[in-house]
Structures are given as C-alpha cells and as structure tokens.
C-alpha positions in Angstrom: -39.0 -17.1 28.3 -38.0 -17.8 31.8 -36.8 -15.1 34.0 -32.8 -15.4 34.7 -31.6 -16.2 38.1 -30.0 -13.2 40.1 -26.4 -13.9 41.8 -25.0 -12.2 44.7 -21.2 -12.6 45.3 -19.8 -12.0 48.8 -16.4 -12.1 50.4 -16.5 -15.1 51.9 -14.4 -13.2 55.0 -16.1 -10.2 55.2 -19.3 -10.7 54.3 -18.9 -7.7 51.7 -20.8 -8.0 48.2 -18.5 -7.8 45.8 -21.2 -8.3 42.6 -24.8 -8.8 41.8 -25.9 -9.8 38.6 -27.3 -12.5 36.3 -25.1 -15.4 35.1 -24.0 -13.4 32.0 -23.1 -10.2 33.7 -20.9 -11.9 36.0 -19.0 -13.6 33.2 -18.3 -10.7 31.1 -17.4 -8.8 35.1 -15.1 -11.6 35.0 -15.9 -12.9 37.9 -16.7 -16.4 37.0 -13.6 -17.9 35.3 -14.0 -18.3 31.6 -15.2 -21.9 30.5 -17.5 -22.1 33.4 -21.5 -22.1 33.8 -22.1 -19.7 36.8 -24.3 -22.5 38.4 -21.9 -25.0 38.4 -19.0 -22.6 39.4 -21.0 -21.2 42.0 -21.6 -24.9 43.7 -18.0 -25.5 43.1 -16.8 -22.5 45.0 -19.4 -22.6 47.7 -18.4 -27.0 48.5 -14.6 -25.5 48.9 -13.0 -26.1 52.0 -10.1 -24.6 51.5 -8.6 -21.1 49.6 -12.9 -20.1 49.7 -12.6 -16.7 48.4 -16.6 -16.5 47.8 -19.8 -17.0 49.0 -22.5 -17.1 46.2 -26.8 -16.7 46.3 -28.7 -17.3 43.5 -32.5 -16.6 43.3 -35.4 -15.9 40.9 -36.3 -12.2 41.0 -39.2 -12.2 43.0 -38.1 -13.8 45.6 -34.6 -12.0 45.9 -35.5 -8.9 48.1 -32.7 -7.1 47.2 
C-alpha cells in the first residue's frame, strides 16, 4: 500500500494555515465539500479566478518538510 498525500490548506489572502492532513482527514473535518475527491477539489480551487478562498498544496510525506 502506498503512502497517502498530505495536504496543506491555507487562506488565499493571508497565507494562514487552516488545516493539514490526509484526504480522509480533510473530508472528515468538513474542509473538502461532500462528494468531492480531495485532489480534484484542490485542483479546482487552485484554478479559480473569482471568489478564491484557499491555496492548497499536496505532497508526499518524505518530501513535505513540514
């Protein structure tokens, strides 16, 4: 079994870290809307031009450095 990606969700305007965790943890906490895969939601959110709330970074644990 592979290692899960870790995601860091930051406020787009301030850069403040709002949440960190795996896809399952972010879905359980309510950050990721129901019915979305975390990776697809992150890609959609990072490509938004209007009303952007979050900046999402996904990475593998050995490379994250956080």
